[in-house]
C-alpha positions as CSV (number, residue, x, y, z in Angstrom):
1,X,-0.2,0.0,0.0
2,X,1.1,3.6,-0.7
3,X,-0.3,7.1,0.3
4,X,-1.6,9.3,-2.3
5,X,-2.3,12.7,-0.4
6,X,-3.7,10.7,2.3
7,X,-5.6,8.0,0.0
8,X,-4.4,4.7,0.4
9,X,-3.6,3.0,-2.7
10,X,-2.6,-0.6,-3.8
11,X,0.5,-1.0,-5.7
12,X,1.0,-4.2,-7.8
13,X,4.6,-5.1,-7.4
14,X,4.8,-6.9,-10.5
15,X,4.5,-3.8,-12.3
16,X,8.0,-2.7,-11.1
17,X,11.4,-4.0,-10.8
18,X,12.0,-7.4,-12.6
19,X,13.6,-10.7,-11.7
20,X,17.4,-11.5,-11.6
21,X,17.1,-14.5,-14.3
22,X,19.1,-16.1,-15.9
23,X,20.6,-17.3,-12.6
24,X,22.3,-20.7,-11.8
25,X,24.4,-22.5,-9.0
26,X,26.4,-25.7,-9.5
27,X,28.6,-27.7,-7.6
28,X,31.3,-29.9,-7.9
29,X,30.2,-33.3,-6.5
30,X,33.6,-35.1,-6.6
31,X,37.1,-34.3,-7.0
32,X,38.8,-32.9,-10.1
33,X,42.2,-33.6,-11.1
34,X,44.1,-30.6,-12.3
35,X,47.1,-31.2,-14.3
36,X,50.3,-29.7,-13.4
37,X,51.1,-26.4,-15.4
38,X,47.9,-26.6,-17.5
39,X,45.0,-24.2,-17.3
40,X,42.0,-26.6,-16.8
41,X,38.3,-25.9,-16.7
42,X,36.5,-26.9,-13.7
43,X,33.4,-28.9,-14.6
44,X,31.0,-28.0,-11.9
45,X,28.8,-31.2,-12.6
46,X,25.8,-30.7,-10.4
47,X,23.3,-28.1,-10.7
48,X,21.6,-26.8,-7.6
49,X,19.6,-24.6,-9.7
50,X,19.4,-23.3,-13.4
51,X,16.7,-21.0,-14.2
52,X,17.0,-20.8,-17.6
53,X,19.1,-23.9,-18.7
54,X,21.9,-21.5,-19.3
55,X,24.6,-23.6,-17.6
56,X,26.1,-26.7,-19.1
57,X,27.6,-29.1,-16.7
58,X,29.5,-31.2,-19.4
59,X,31.3,-28.2,-20.8
60,X,31.3,-25.9,-17.5
61,X,29.9,-22.9,-19.5
62,X,27.3,-20.5,-18.4
63,X,25.7,-19.0,-21.7
64,X,22.6,-17.0,-20.9
65,X,20.3,-16.0,-24.1
66,X,19.3,-12.6,-22.1
67,X,21.8,-9.5,-22.5
68,X,22.9,-7.8,-19.3
69,X,25.2,-7.4,-16.5
70,X,25.8,-10.6,-14.4
71,X,27.1,-11.1,-11.0
72,X,29.5,-14.1,-11.2
73,X,31.4,-16.0,-8.1
74,X,33.2,-19.3,-7.6
75,X,34.7,-20.9,-4.6
76,X,37.2,-23.6,-5.1
77,X,38.5,-25.8,-2.3
78,X,42.1,-27.1,-2.8
79,X,43.9,-30.5,-1.9
80,X,46.9,-30.3,0.6
81,X,50.4,-29.3,0.1
82,X,52.1,-26.1,-0.5
83,X,51.8,-24.8,-4.0
84,X,50.1,-21.8,-6.0
85,X,46.6,-21.7,-7.5
86,X,45.4,-19.3,-9.9
87,X,41.6,-19.4,-10.5
88,X,39.9,-17.5,-13.3
89,X,36.7,-16.8,-14.6
90,X,36.9,-16.1,-18.4
91,X,34.6,-14.6,-20.8
92,X,34.8,-16.5,-24.4
93,X,38.5,-17.6,-23.4
94,X,40.0,-14.2,-22.2
95,X,40.5,-13.6,-18.5
96,X,37.9,-11.5,-16.6
97,X,39.0,-11.7,-13.1
98,X,41.2,-13.9,-11.1
99,X,42.6,-14.9,-7.7
100,X,46.2,-16.3,-6.9
101,X,46.9,-17.9,-3.6
102,X,49.6,-20.3,-2.1
103,X,48.2,-23.2,-0.3
104,X,50.2,-23.4,2.6
105,X,47.6,-25.4,5.0
106,X,46.3,-27.9,2.8
107,X,42.6,-26.5,3.2
108,X,43.0,-23.2,1.2
109,X,39.9,-21.8,-0.6
110,X,39.9,-19.5,-3.8
111,X,37.4,-17.0,-3.7
112,X,36.6,-15.1,-6.7
113,X,33.8,-12.8,-7.8
114,X,33.0,-10.2,-10.8
115,X,30.3,-8.4,-12.8
116,X,30.6,-8.9,-16.4
117,X,28.5,-7.7,-19.6
118,X,27.2,-10.8,-21.4
119,X,25.6,-10.2,-25.0
120,X,22.7,-13.0,-24.6
121,X,23.6,-14.7,-27.7
122,X,27.2,-16.2,-28.0
123,X,28.9,-14.8,-24.7
124,X,29.9,-17.6,-22.2
125,X,31.8,-17.8,-19.1
126,X,33.8,-20.6,-17.4
127,X,35.8,-21.1,-14.5
128,X,39.7,-22.3,-15.1
129,X,42.3,-23.1,-12.5
130,X,45.9,-23.3,-12.9
131,X,48.4,-24.9,-10.5
132,X,52.2,-25.2,-10.1
133,X,53.0,-28.2,-7.9
134,X,55.0,-30.5,-9.9
135,X,52.4,-33.0,-10.3
136,X,48.4,-33.3,-10.3
137,X,46.4,-31.8,-7.4
138,X,42.7,-32.1,-7.0
139,X,40.0,-29.4,-6.7
140,X,37.8,-30.8,-3.9
141,X,34.1,-31.7,-4.6
142,X,31.6,-33.2,-2.6
143,X,28.0,-32.9,-1.8
144,X,28.7,-30.4,1.0
145,X,28.8,-27.5,-1.7
146,X,32.5,-26.5,-0.8
147,X,33.4,-26.1,-4.4
148,X,30.9,-24.1,-6.8
149,X,30.2,-21.6,-9.2
150,X,27.1,-19.3,-9.9
151,X,25.6,-16.1,-11.4
152,X,22.7,-14.2,-11.8
153,X,21.4,-11.1,-14.2
154,X,21.7,-7.8,-12.1
155,X,18.5,-5.7,-12.6
156,X,19.6,-2.4,-14.2
């Protein structure tokens, strides 16, 4: 209800604002091996939700068919050891934002988030990870949702 010069009027909320879709949240349900010195796409293989079927678990791509600004986020949990991990959110194969950490405790998480313009037709985003331990390492996945990727359209 709103007041108009002392007269109460009903406002239909569906006539203002909008919605934050397309939106998705996907998790890594089991560990994914990351080879040494190789940029690897993380395949978040289990969708918690995907409002417009814009995320593909087999490729790790989020490709919304609605143009706009999107808020994207990812958290990757690393396995043990001391090594550097470089996490990137990329758009059409080019870096948008990244996070470098050195895992000294064996339980470090890489947290990365950004906003990006997507054209609604051909633009896509993925998460890549690069590690330099000298051997293969794992990104930890499980049903506890500790490694995930998601995003949604920002109302503008």
